[in-house]
C-alpha positions in Angstrom: -7.8 -91.4 -2.1 -10.1 -89.3 -4.3 -11.7 -92.3 -5.9 -13.8 -91.2 -8.5 -16.1 -94.4 -8.6 -19.8 -93.7 -8.5 -19.3 -90.0 -8.7 -21.9 -88.0 -10.5 -20.9 -87.5 -14.3 -20.4 -83.7 -14.6 -19.0 -81.0 -16.8 -15.6 -80.9 -14.5 -14.8 -84.5 -14.9 -15.0 -84.1 -18.6 -12.5 -81.0 -18.4 -10.2 -83.1 -15.9 -10.0 -85.9 -18.7 -9.6 -83.1 -21.1 -6.6 -81.6 -19.1 -4.9 -85.0 -18.9 -5.1 -85.4 -22.7 -3.7 -81.9 -23.1 -0.8 -82.6 -20.8 -0.1 -85.9 -23.0 -0.4 -84.1 -26.3 1.6 -81.3 -25.1 4.8 -83.2 -25.6 3.8 -82.8 -29.5 5.4 -80.0 -31.5 4.3 -79.0 -34.8 6.7 -78.4 -37.4 4.7 -77.9 -40.6 1.3 -78.8 -41.7 2.5 -82.2 -42.8 5.1 -83.0 -40.1 5.0 -83.8 -36.4 8.0 -84.2 -34.2 7.4 -86.0 -30.9 9.4 -84.6 -28.1 10.2 -87.5 -25.7 9.5 -87.0 -22.1 12.5 -86.6 -19.8 13.6 -89.2 -17.5 11.9 -88.5 -13.8 14.0 -88.5 -10.9 14.2 -91.1 -8.5 12.5 -90.4 -5.3 13.7 -92.2 -2.5 11.7 -92.5 0.9 12.7 -89.6 3.1 15.1 -89.9 6.1 14.3 -88.2 9.4 16.1 -87.8 12.6 13.0 -88.1 15.0 10.2 -90.4 15.4 6.9 -88.5 15.9 5.0 -90.0 18.8 2.0 -87.7 19.2 0.5 -84.5 17.7 -1.9 -82.3 19.7 -3.5 -79.4 17.8 -5.4 -76.4 19.2 -7.2 -74.5 16.2 -9.3 -71.7 15.5 -9.9 -69.7 12.4 -10.4 -66.3 10.8 -13.2 -67.1 8.1 -13.0 -63.7 6.6 -9.1 -63.7 6.1 -9.0 -67.5 5.7 -6.4 -67.8 8.3 -5.9 -70.8 10.6 -4.5 -70.1 14.1 -2.7 -73.1 16.0 -0.8 -74.2 18.9 0.9 -77.4 18.0 2.3 -79.8 20.6 4.5 -82.4 18.8 6.0 -85.2 21.1 8.8 -86.9 19.4 11.8 -89.3 20.4 15.2 -88.9 19.0 16.2 -91.7 16.5 19.9 -91.2 17.0 22.1 -89.5 19.7 23.4 -86.0 19.1 20.3 -84.6 17.6 20.2 -80.6 18.0 17.9 -79.5 15.2 14.4 -80.7 14.2 13.1 -79.7 10.9 9.3 -79.8 10.2 7.2 -79.5 7.1 5.4 -76.3 7.1 4.4 -74.1 4.3 4.7 -70.3 4.6 3.9 -70.3 8.5 4.0 -67.2 10.4 5.5 -68.9 13.7 4.9 -66.6 16.9 7.2 -68.8 19.0 8.6 -72.2 19.6 9.1 -73.6 23.1 9.8 -76.9 25.0 6.9 -78.3 27.1 8.8 -76.7 30.1 8.2 -73.3 28.7 12.0 -72.8 27.3 12.1 -70.7 24.2 13.8 -72.3 21.2 15.5 -70.5 18.3 13.9 -71.1 15.0 14.0 -70.3 11.2 11.1 -70.3 8.8 11.1 -70.3 5.0 8.6 -71.1 2.4 8.6 -74.8 3.1 9.9 -75.6 6.5 10.5 -74.9 10.1 14.1 -75.3 11.3 14.2 -75.5 15.3 17.3 -75.5 17.1 17.1 -77.5 20.4 18.4 -76.5 23.8 21.2 -79.2 23.8 22.0 -82.6 22.2 19.5 -85.2 22.7 20.3 -88.9 23.1 18.7 -91.8 21.2 15.2 -92.6 22.1 15.3 -89.5 24.4 11.8 -87.6 24.2 11.4 -84.2 23.0 8.2 -82.1 23.3 7.8 -79.0 21.2 5.2 -76.5 21.3 4.7 -74.1 18.3 2.4 -71.2 18.3 1.4 -70.2 14.6 -0.8 -68.9 12.0 -1.0 -70.0 8.4 -3.2 -68.8 5.5 -3.4 -72.3 3.4 -3.6 -72.2 -0.6 -4.1 -75.9 -0.3 -4.8 -78.9 2.1 -7.4 -76.6 4.1 -10.3 -75.2 2.1 -12.6 -72.5 3.4 -16.0 -72.5 1.8 -18.3 -69.5 2.0 -21.3 -68.1 0.2 -20.4 -65.5 -2.5 -22.3 -63.1 -4.7 -21.9 -65.8 -7.5 -23.1 -68.6 -5.3 -25.0 -67.2 -2.3 -26.5 -70.7 -1.4 -22.8 -72.1 -0.9 -22.6 -73.2 3.0 -20.0 -72.1 5.4 -17.5 -75.2 5.8 -13.9 -75.8 6.4 -12.5 -79.0 5.4 -9.2 -80.4 4.8 -7.4 -82.8 2.2 -3.9 -83.8 3.0 -3.1 -86.5 0.6 -0.3 -86.3 -0.7 1.9 -83.5 1.0 -0.7 -80.8 1.8 -1.7 -81.2 5.5 1.8 -79.3 6.2 -0.3 -76.3 4.9 -2.3 -76.2 8.1 -0.3 -77.8 11.0 3.6 -78.3 11.3 4.5 -82.1 10.8 6.8 -84.7 9.2 4.6 -85.0 6.0 5.5 -88.4 4.6 4.0 -91.8 5.0 6.9 -93.2 6.8 6.1 -92.0 10.1 3.0 -92.6 12.3 1.8 -90.7 15.4 -1.3 -90.6 17.4 -3.5 -87.3 17.7 -5.3 -85.0 19.8 -7.5 -82.1 18.2 -9.1 -79.4 19.9 -11.2 -77.4 17.5 -12.9 -74.0 18.4 -15.7 -72.8 16.4 -19.0 -70.6 16.4 -21.5 -72.7 18.3 -23.7 -73.3 15.5 -21.0 -75.4 13.7 -19.8 -79.0 14.2 -16.2 -79.8 14.1 -15.3 -83.5 13.1 -11.9 -85.0 13.2 -10.0 -88.3 13.5 -10.7 -90.7 16.5 -13.3 -90.4 19.1 -15.1 -87.1 20.3 -14.1 -87.0 24.0 -16.0 -83.9 25.0 -17.4 -80.6 23.5 -17.1 -77.6 25.7 -19.6 -74.4 25.4 -18.4 -71.1 26.1 -21.7 -69.2 26.0 -20.1 -65.8 26.8 -18.4 -66.0 23.3 -20.8 -68.3 21.8 -18.0 -70.7 20.8 -17.7 -74.6 21.2 -14.3 -76.5 21.6 -14.6 -80.1 20.0 -12.1 -82.5 21.7 -11.0 -85.5 19.4 -8.5 -88.1 20.2 -7.2 -90.8 17.9 -5.2 -93.4 20.0 -3.9 -95.5 17.1 -0.8 -94.1 15.1 -1.2 -92.7 11.5 0.8 -90.9 8.8 0.1 -87.1 9.0 -1.5 -87.1 5.4 -4.5 -89.0 6.9 -5.2 -86.3 9.6 -8.5 -84.4 9.1 -10.8 -81.9 10.1 -14.5 -80.6 9.0 -16.2 -77.8 10.2 -19.8 -77.1 9.1 -23.6 -77.3 9.8 -24.5 -81.1 9.7 -27.2 -83.3 11.0 -25.7 -86.7 12.4 -27.2 -90.1 11.1 -25.9 -93.0 13.5 -25.7 -96.6 12.6 -23.6 -99.5 14.0 -22.0 -102.8 12.9 -20.9 -105.3 15.3 -20.9 -102.7 18.0 -18.9 -100.2 16.0 -20.8 -97.0 15.9 -21.0 -95.4 12.3 -21.7 -91.7 11.7 -22.7 -90.1 8.8 -22.7 -86.3 8.7 -25.1 -84.6 6.0 -26.8 -81.3 5.5 -30.1 -81.1 7.6 -32.2 -81.3 4.1 -30.2 -84.5 3.3 -31.1 -86.6 6.3 -34.1 -88.8 4.8 -32.1 -89.4 1.5 -28.9 -90.1 3.6 -30.7 -93.1 5.2 -31.1 -94.8 2.0 -28.1 -93.8 0.5 -25.8 -95.3 3.5 -28.3 -98.1 4.5 -25.7 -100.9 3.4 -22.5 -99.4 5.3 -23.0 -101.4 8.2 -23.3 -104.8 6.1 -20.3 -103.5 4.1 -18.3 -103.3 7.2 -19.3 -106.6 8.2 -18.4 -108.2 4.9 -15.0 -106.7 4.8 -14.2 -108.0 8.4 -15.3 -111.4 7.4 -13.5 -111.5 4.0 -10.3 -110.2 5.7 -10.5 -112.2 8.9 -9.6 -108.9 10.8 -12.7 -107.0 12.4 -12.8 -103.2 11.6 -9.6 -101.7 13.6 -11.0 -98.6 15.2 -13.5 -97.5 17.9 -15.6 -95.6 15.3 -16.1 -94.9 11.7 -17.5 -91.8 10.1 -18.3 -90.3 6.6 -18.6 -86.5 6.2 -20.2 -85.2 3.3 -18.8 -81.6 2.3 -19.3 -79.1 -0.6 -17.3 -79.5 -3.9 -15.1 -82.2 -2.4 -13.2 -83.9 -5.4 -14.5 -87.7 -4.6 -13.5 -89.3 -1.4 -10.8 -89.4 1.1 -10.2 -92.2 3.5 -8.8 -90.1 6.6 -8.4 -92.4 9.5 -11.8 -93.1 11.1 -13.4 -90.0 9.4 -13.7 -90.3 5.7 -14.3 -87.0 3.8 -16.8 -87.2 0.9 -18.4 -85.2 -1.8 -22.0 -84.1 -0.9 -23.1 -85.6 -4.2 -23.0 -88.9 -2.5 -26.4 -88.3 -0.9 -28.8 -89.5 -3.5 -32.6 -89.8 -3.7 -34.2 -93.0 -4.4 -34.0 -92.5 -8.4 -30.4 -91.5 -8.3 -29.5 -94.7 -6.7 -30.6 -96.6 -9.8 -27.5 -95.8 -11.6 -25.2 -94.7 -8.9 -23.8 -97.9 -6.7 -22.2 -97.3 -3.2 -18.8 -98.1 -4.7 -17.3 -95.1 -3.4 -18.5 -95.8 0.1 -16.8 -99.4 -0.1 -13.7 -98.0 -1.7 -13.1 -95.5 1.3 -14.1 -98.0 4.0 -11.7 -100.6 2.5 -8.9 -97.9 3.0 -9.4 -98.3 6.7 -7.5 -101.6 6.4 -5.5 -101.0 3.3 -3.9 -97.8 3.7 -4.7 -96.9 7.2 -4.1 -99.9 9.2 -1.4 -100.8 7.0 0.2 -97.9 4.8 2.5 -97.9 2.1 5.8 -97.1 3.2 6.4 -94.3 0.4 4.3 -92.9 -2.3 5.9 -95.4 -4.9 4.1 -98.2 -3.2 0.8 -96.2 -3.3 -0.9 -99.3 -5.2 -1.0 -101.2 -2.0 -3.3 -98.6 -0.7 -5.5 -97.8 -3.8 -5.3 -101.0 -5.8 -6.7 -103.1 -2.8 -9.3 -100.5 -2.1 -10.5 -100.9 -5.7 -10.4 -104.5 -5.4 -12.5 -104.6 -2.3 -15.0 -102.1 -3.8 -15.6 -104.7 -6.6 -15.7 -107.4 -4.3 -18.4 -105.7 -2.3 -20.4 -105.0 -5.6 -20.3 -108.6 -6.5 -21.6 -109.5 -3.0 -24.3 -107.0 -2.8 -25.7 -106.9 -6.2 -24.5 -110.2 -7.9 -21.2 -111.7 -9.1 -21.9 -110.0 -12.6 -21.3 -106.6 -10.8 -18.0 -107.7 -9.7 -17.1 -109.0 -13.3 -18.5 -105.6 -14.8 -16.0 -103.6 -12.4 -13.1 -105.8 -13.3 -13.8 -105.5 -16.9 -14.1 -101.8 -16.6 -10.7 -101.7 -14.9 -9.0 -103.8 -17.5 -10.5 -101.7 -20.4 -9.6 -98.5 -18.6 -5.9 -99.5 -17.9 -5.5 -100.8 -21.7 -7.0 -97.3 -23.2 -5.0 -95.2 -20.9 -1.8 -97.3 -21.7 -2.6 -96.7 -25.5 -2.9 -93.1 -24.7 0.5 -92.7 -23.3 0.0 -93.3 -19.5 2.8 -95.7 -19.1 4.7 -96.6 -15.9 5.0 -99.7 -13.6 2.6 -100.0 -10.8 5.5 -99.4 -8.2 8.1 -96.9 -9.4 10.4 -94.4 -7.7 10.7 -92.3 -10.7 8.4 -89.6 -10.7 8.3 -85.9 -10.3 5.6 -85.3 -7.4 3.7 -87.9 -5.7 0.5 -86.5 -6.9 1.6 -87.7 -10.5 1.0 -91.3 -9.2 -2.8 -90.9 -8.7 -3.9 -92.7 -12.1 -4.8 -96.0 -13.2 -1.4 -97.5 -12.7 -2.2 -97.1 -8.8 -5.9 -97.8 -8.9 -7.5 -99.8 -11.9 -4.2 -101.7 -12.9 -3.4 -103.2 -9.6 -7.1 -104.1 -9.1 -6.7 -106.2 -12.2 -3.4 -107.9 -11.0 -5.0 -108.5 -7.5 -7.9 -110.1 -9.4 -5.6 -112.4 -11.2 -3.3 -113.1 -8.1 -6.8 -114.4 -6.6 -7.2 -116.7 -9.5 -3.8 -118.1 -9.1 -3.8 -118.8 -5.6 -7.2 -120.0 -5.3 -10.0 -118.6 -3.0 -9.0 -120.2 0.4 -5.1 -119.6 0.0 -5.7 -116.0 -1.3 -7.8 -114.7 1.7 -5.3 -116.9 4.2 -2.5 -114.7 2.6 -4.2 -111.3 2.7 -5.3 -111.9 6.4 -1.7 -112.9 7.2 -0.5 -109.8 5.4 -2.6 -107.3 7.5 -1.9 -109.3 11.0 1.8 -109.5 10.7 2.0 -106.0 9.3 -0.4 -103.8 11.3 2.0 -103.3 14.3 4.6 -101.6 12.3 2.0 -100.2 10.0 4.3 -99.5 6.8 4.3 -101.9 3.9 6.0 -102.6 0.6 5.1 -105.0 -2.0 8.0 -107.2 -0.5 5.9 -107.5 2.6 2.8 -108.8 0.5 5.0 -111.2 -1.2 6.6 -112.6 2.0 3.1 -112.8 3.8 1.7 -114.8 0.7 4.7 -117.2 1.0 4.5 -117.4 4.7 0.8 -118.2 4.5 0.6 -120.5 1.5 4.3 -121.6 0.8 4.1 -120.0 -2.7 7.0 -118.1 -3.6 5.5 -115.4 -6.2 8.6 -113.1 -6.5 8.1 -113.9 -10.3 4.6 -112.4 -10.0 5.6 -109.3 -8.6 8.6 -108.9 -10.8 6.7 -109.1 -13.9 3.5 -107.1 -12.7 4.4 -104.8 -10.1 7.8 -103.4 -11.0 7.9 -103.6 -14.7 6.0 -101.9 -17.4 3.1 -102.8 -19.3 1.1 -105.9 -19.8 1.7 -109.2 -22.0 1.1 -108.4 -25.8 -0.1 -111.9 -26.9 -0.5 -113.5 -30.5 -2.0 -117.0 -31.1 -2.3 -118.9 -34.1 -4.3 -122.4 -33.9 -4.0 -125.3 -36.0 -5.9 -128.6 -36.0 -4.7 -132.0 -37.6 -7.7 -134.1 -38.1 -5.6 -137.1 -38.8 -3.6 -136.8 -35.5 -6.7 -135.3 -33.7 -4.3 -132.8 -32.4 -4.9 -129.0 -31.6 -1.8 -126.9 -31.7 -1.6 -123.5 -30.3 1.4 -121.3 -31.2 1.8 -118.6 -28.8 3.9 -115.6 -29.0 4.7 -112.8 -26.5 5.2 -109.5 -28.4 6.0 -107.0 -25.7 8.8 -104.8 -26.4 10.7 -101.8 -24.7 9.0 -98.5 -24.7 11.4 -96.6 -26.8 9.8 -93.2 -25.2 10.4 -94.3 -21.7 13.5 -96.6 -22.0 14.3 -96.2 -18.2 11.6 -98.4 -17.4 12.0 -102.2 -17.8 9.5 -104.5 -19.5 9.1 -108.0 -18.9 10.5 -109.9 -22.1 8.7 -113.2 -21.0 5.6 -113.0 -18.8 5.0 -116.2 -16.8 1.4 -116.8 -17.1 -0.7 -119.5 -15.6 -3.8 -119.5 -17.8 -7.0 -121.6 -18.4 -7.7 -122.7 -21.7 -11.2 -124.2 -22.5 -11.6 -126.2 -25.6 -15.3 -126.9 -26.7 -16.4 -129.7 -29.0 -19.8 -131.1 -29.8 -19.1 -133.5 -26.8 -18.6 -130.6 -24.3 -15.9 -128.4 -22.8 -12.6 -129.4 -21.4 -10.5 -126.8 -19.1 -6.8 -127.2 -19.5 -4.6 -125.4 -16.8 -1.3 -124.7 -18.5 1.9 -122.4 -18.0 2.9 -119.9 -20.5 6.5 -119.0 -19.7 8.4 -118.6 -23.1 8.5 -115.9 -25.6 7.5 -118.3 -28.2 5.8 -121.4 -27.2 3.6 -124.2 -28.9 0.9 -126.1 -27.0 -0.6 -129.2 -28.1 -3.9 -131.0 -26.9 -5.7 -134.2 -27.9 -8.9 -133.2 -29.1 -11.1 -135.9 -31.1 -12.7 -133.2 -33.5 -12.1 -129.9 -34.5 -12.9 -127.4 -31.7 -16.0 -125.3 -31.9 -14.5 -122.7 -29.4 -10.9 -122.1 -28.2 -11.5 -119.9 -25.3 -8.0 -118.8 -24.1 -7.9 -117.3 -20.5 -11.4 -118.6 -19.8 -12.8 -116.2 -17.2 -10.5 -113.3 -18.4 -8.2 -113.0 -15.3 -5.1 -111.8 -17.2 -4.8 -108.1 -18.0 -3.4 -108.4 -21.7 -3.6 -107.4 -25.3 -4.3 -110.4 -27.4 -4.5 -111.1 -31.1 -6.2 -114.5 -31.8 -7.2 -114.8 -35.3 -10.4 -116.8 -35.9 -13.0 -117.0 -38.5 -16.2 -114.7 -38.1 -18.3 -118.0 -38.0 -16.3 -119.1 -35.2 -16.5 -116.1 -33.2 -20.3 -116.2 -34.1 -20.5 -119.7 -32.7 -18.6 -118.6 -29.6 -21.1 -115.6 -29.0 -24.0 -117.7 -29.0 -22.9 -120.9 -27.4 -19.9 -120.5 -25.0 -21.0 -121.1 -21.4 -18.0 -118.7 -20.2 -19.7 -115.2 -20.0 -16.2 -113.4 -20.7 -15.8 -115.5 -23.9 -19.0 -114.5 -25.1 -18.2 -111.0 -24.1 -14.8 -111.3 -25.9 -16.4 -112.7 -29.2 -19.0 -110.0 -29.3 -16.1 -107.3 -29.0 -14.2 -109.0 -31.8 -17.2 -108.8 -34.0 -17.5 -105.0 -33.6 -17.7 -103.2 -37.1 -18.6 -106.5 -38.9 -21.0 -106.2 -42.0 -21.3 -110.0 -42.3 -25.0 -110.6 -42.2 -25.0 -113.6 -39.9 -22.9 -112.0 -37.3 -25.0 -108.9 -37.4 -28.1 -111.3 -36.7 -26.1 -113.0 -33.8 -25.3 -109.8 -32.3 -29.0 -108.7 -32.7 -30.1 -112.0 -31.0 -27.7 -111.6 -28.2 -28.6 -107.9 -27.6 -32.0 -109.1 -26.7 -31.7 -112.7 -25.2 -28.5 -113.1 -23.4 -29.0 -113.8 -19.9 -25.7 -111.6 -19.0 -26.3 -107.9 -19.0 -22.6 -107.6 -19.9 -22.9 -109.6 -23.0 -26.0 -107.5 -24.2 -24.1 -104.4 -23.5 -21.1 -105.6 -25.4 -23.4 -106.6 -28.5 -25.1 -103.4 -28.2 -21.7 -101.5 -28.6 -20.6 -104.0 -31.3 -23.5 -102.8 -33.4 -22.1 -99.3 -33.7 -21.7 -98.1 -37.1 -23.9 -100.8 -38.5 -26.8 -99.7 -40.4 -30.2 -101.0 -41.5 -33.7 -101.6 -40.0 -32.9 -104.8 -38.2 -30.0 -103.0 -36.4 -32.1 -99.9 -35.6 -35.0 -101.9 -34.3 -32.7 -103.9 -32.0 -31.1 -100.9 -30.5 -34.6 -99.4 -30.0 -35.8 -102.5 -28.3 -32.7 -102.3 -26.1 -33.1 -98.6 -25.3 -36.9 -99.1 -24.4 -36.8 -102.6 -22.8 -33.7 -103.9 -21.4 -33.7 -104.3 -17.6 -30.4 -102.9 -17.1 -29.6 -99.3 -17.2 -26.1 -99.7 -18.5 -27.7 -101.6 -21.6 -30.3 -98.9 -22.2 -27.9 -96.1 -21.8 -25.5 -97.5 -24.4 -28.3 -98.6 -26.8 -29.5 -94.8 -26.7 -25.8 -93.7 -27.3 -25.7 -95.9 -30.5 -29.1 -94.7 -31.7 -27.7 -91.1 -31.3 -25.1 -91.7 -34.2 -28.1 -92.2 -36.5 -29.2 -88.5 -36.2 -32.4 -89.9 -37.4 -35.6 -87.4 -36.9 -37.8 -90.7 -36.8 -36.3 -91.6 -33.7 -37.5 -88.5 -31.7 -40.5 -90.5 -30.3 -37.9 -93.2 -28.9 -35.9 -90.3 -27.1 -39.1 -88.8 -25.9 -40.3 -91.9 -24.4 -36.8 -92.5 -22.8 -36.9 -89.0 -21.4 -40.6 -89.6 -20.1 -40.5 -92.9 -18.9 -37.0 -94.3 -18.1 -36.1 -94.1 -14.3 -32.3 -93.7 -15.0 -31.2 -90.3 -15.2 -27.9 -91.5 -17.0 -30.2 -92.9 -19.8 -32.2 -89.7 -20.0 -28.8 -87.7 -20.4 -27.9 -90.1 -23.2 -31.3 -89.4 -24.8 -30.8 -85.6 -24.4 -27.5 -85.8 -26.1 -29.2 -87.8 -28.9 -31.9 -85.0 -29.2 -29.0 -82.6 -29.6 -27.4 -84.1 -32.5 -30.5 -84.3 -34.3 -31.1 -80.7 -33.6 -34.3 -80.2 -35.3 -37.1 -77.7 -34.0 -38.9 -80.8 -32.5 -35.8 -81.9 -30.5 -35.1 -78.6 -29.2 -38.8 -78.3 -28.1 -38.2 -81.6 -26.1 -35.0 -80.3 -24.5 -36.5 -76.8 -23.8 -39.3 -78.9 -21.8 -36.7 -80.9 -20.0 -34.8 -77.9 -18.9 -37.8 -76.9 -16.9 -37.9 -80.1 -14.9 -36.4 -80.1 -11.4 -34.9 -83.3 -10.0 -32.1 -84.5 -7.8 -29.1 -82.0 -8.0 -30.9 -80.5 -11.2 -29.8 -83.5 -13.3 -32.5 -83.0 -15.8 -31.8 -79.5 -16.4 -28.1 -80.5 -16.7 -28.9 -83.0 -19.1 -31.0 -80.6 -21.3 -28.2 -78.1 -21.2 -25.8 -80.7 -22.3 -28.1 -81.7 -25.1 -28.6 -78.1 -26.1 -24.9 -77.8 -26.4 -24.8 -80.3 -29.3 -27.6 -78.4 -31.4 -26.5 -76.4 -34.4 -29.8 -74.5 -34.9 -29.6 -70.7 -33.8 -32.9 -71.1 -32.0 -33.0 -68.0 -29.6 -34.4 -70.3 -26.7 -31.1 -72.0 -26.5 -29.3 -68.8 -25.5 -32.0 -67.7 -23.3 -31.8 -70.9 -21.4 -28.1 -70.6 -21.2 -28.1 -67.1 -19.9 -31.0 -68.1 -17.3 -29.1 -71.0 -15.7 -25.6 -69.3 -16.0 -26.5 -66.4 -13.7 -25.5 -66.5 -10.0 -28.0 -68.0 -7.8 -28.5 -71.1 -9.8 -27.3 -74.5 -8.4 -23.8 -75.4 -8.9 -24.9 -78.7 -10.8 -26.2 -76.7 -13.7 -24.0 -73.3 -14.0 -20.9 -74.9 -15.3 -23.2 -76.5 -18.1 -24.9 -73.3 -18.8 -21.7 -71.3 -18.9 -20.2 -73.8 -21.2 -23.0 -73.6 -23.6 -22.9 -69.7 -23.7 -19.4 -70.1 -25.2 -21.1 -71.6 -28.3 -23.9 -69.4 -28.3 -23.2 -65.9 -27.2 -20.2 -64.5 -29.0 -20.2 -60.9 -28.9 -22.9 -60.6 -26.1 -22.0 -58.4 -23.3 -24.5 -60.0 -21.0 -22.8 -63.5 -21.6 -19.3 -62.0 -21.0 -20.4 -60.9 -18.0 -21.7 -63.8 -16.5 -18.6 -66.0 -18.0 -16.4 -63.2 -16.0 -18.3 -63.8 -12.8 -17.6 -67.7 -13.3 -14.0 -67.2 -13.8 -13.6 -65.2 -10.7 -15.5 -67.6 -8.5 -13.6 -69.9 -6.2 -15.6 -73.1 -7.6 -13.2 -74.8 -10.1 -16.0 -76.2 -11.9 -17.1 -72.8 -12.8 -13.5 -71.8 -13.7 -13.2 -74.6 -16.1 -16.4 -74.0 -17.7 -15.7 -70.2 -18.1 -12.1 -71.1 -19.7 -13.8 -73.5 -22.1 -16.6 -70.9 -23.2 -14.0 -68.2 -23.6 -12.0 -70.6 -25.7 -15.0 -71.0 -27.8 -15.6 -67.3 -28.1 -12.1 -66.5 -29.0 -11.9 -62.8 -29.3 -9.8 -59.8 -28.2 -11.7 -59.5 -24.9 -11.7 -63.2 -24.1 -7.9 -63.5 -24.8 -7.1 -60.7 -22.3 -9.4 -62.4 -19.7 -7.9 -65.8 -20.0 -4.4 -64.3 -20.1 -5.0 -62.4 -16.9 -6.3 -65.6 -15.2 -3.4 -67.7 -16.3 -1.0 -65.5 -14.9 -2.8 -65.6 -11.3 -0.4 -66.5 -8.6 -1.4 -69.9 -6.3 -3.6 -71.1 -9.1 -4.4 -74.8 -9.1 -1.6 -76.3 -11.5 -3.9 -78.3 -13.5 -6.5 -75.2 -13.9 -3.5 -73.0 -14.9 -2.3 -75.6 -17.5 -5.6 -75.6 -19.0 -5.7 -71.8 -19.1 -2.7 -71.6 -20.8 -3.9 -74.2 -23.3 -6.9 -72.0 -24.0 -4.8 -68.8 -24.4 -2.6 -70.7 -27.1 -5.8 -72.0 -28.7 -7.3 -68.5 -29.1 -4.1 -67.2 -30.4 -4.0 -70.0 -33.1 -7.6 -68.8 -34.1 -5.9 -65.4 -34.6 -7.6 -63.4 -31.9 -6.3 -60.2 -31.0 -4.1 -59.5 -34.0 
């Protein structure tokens, strides 16, 4: 669900990160100016998988809509079987439904009670085990989540008319009555009546479209004949063009806006090959009769609804945007059709079986389609993300039943951490055994459909004979990762290398309810390089403190612990700077060179700086060049500056160029203006240009502002260049009137949704006391767009006066406000009050 891979970096995404940090730091209370007391988090409750007394068999929905009042009208026919004898009451999930009637299929009316969350139905008699029950519920609902009405507004008149759903984790209950948990599966049939100009898209096959010309309505009939959990039910309504492809006879549909059709052909050209690749790797063909991707307005990423993935419309890119936006999101959601849809986590505590495998398959596709280096790039990114968020306090086991709400589980520990763990699992088993085990896992579990980590572990053992209970215990059910300290000693007389290895991980005192592996069992490759070559030793680390001895004829030049970087870990391996320099320049393992470059970050040792400069230009791996550029951060001198300029202008990889520009930005050097100008004029990568715009903003001179003003006039895919200019202008300190004029211009209603949030944000720093600016911010705050809401709150927080405080306080007290948005609004109120506004 909602993978953010390959999404366009936007103002909103920055604020989502801010919100997570705010929630983390909200546990810190200030006692006085010098003292902080950390309030320990409370122990989350245990959330056991739900029990239910019926087994849903089939869901048939007849739906129509009141667009103005944002109401869904439905008739739900629910076919189910009693699990045990004596059932007289059925309780369904349904949020604030207005239920008109409940009947049996034979027409007999039934008594029912409705509250805020449920419909409790009294059956006409006691039913026996396995006896069928068919209920017909006529209802209406005004969803606050789960189903979104998109309509033009005075603030955004270009917004299309659309309806789309997003059911994961427990919001489909907002628009149809169901058992809204993963541990029940049913087939479906959906009849959707809409105005004739609209298409209606849902799960399964399109059976027919009936048109009533008298009412100018069409009814779309979709049928899904493979059972699935309720959170994967979907519908999308809007005006779309259809792009059709196929893969081994499976039709693939892409629904996009008509003006996007040509770009869509390029953006989704790889999906058929992607499906073939996954089918081949998994040894299991795509399991359904069709696949679709539907692009909708302001959708937060992608959602793997069975056979009908819903996607952000940002995914349709022009040729230039495809340079620095991969097809990873399409790969992630397609992989879910096996991992998550064909076999589904039994309950939300096992979410990693859905998301971790989807992330892994996404990385695998990148390696297949763009080269093995891209697989490694994705894996290193996942490892770094996990370790960074762990240090920030995001700590829990991959699988845990301790949480407040299932949405809390959608973090690195369900996505990137299990991706990295599966990567290590693949290494331990070996290529052939790994894929044999994964094929067996899918094959034996697809009939039942519901899986846990135990099912994966059992499948591995059945397919390969390898019992990996120890692996799952330490990596899946316990907190953290190994914290390793290594000390090496070479005895020239004995020609013996000794490695003293300690595992230092310990209990998390703030979350003592989570167990930590006291000692990890770690199969690991250690490569030892001398002047005579490299020898790889496969060893097992399985003690808290362990000494390994190796016969080595001469003092090693390189000791590469975990050659290939398969283990998610924190490691402290003290080596001399000269040893790191040699490894950087000479290790034949790319991950060894990356690690050496990383450990040299911040060095002032001249030979090390020269080595980093050399590698930034010459290493054949863009990953090593990228790390070398990053490790030159904070270093000064003409040699360093020239190396970064060379990387920024000449490297063939856009990530390296982008990073080099970011490092050059820290110089805040007016002499670099021509470099940033050249990047803006010549570089094909939008992301590199954005980095250059930010660099110009940090310089902030009149000449820099001139360049940004010109950039703000250039239209491009999704107004990316204008957005970059606005972001750069945000960093400028000069009170140039042109900055405010540009912000006022692009913050106004009628501008594209891609630039208004940045313009609103810019107003917050430039327009305190301006009535025109405050009016535009107020309009953005009242809009239904969350991106505009976040931007408006940020701007008001910057302006911080009596009027802005009143606005934010009123907004924060709104009912049915998105919880994350409300939390951010409350933080802004506190911030304004701390500044003394309104006193």
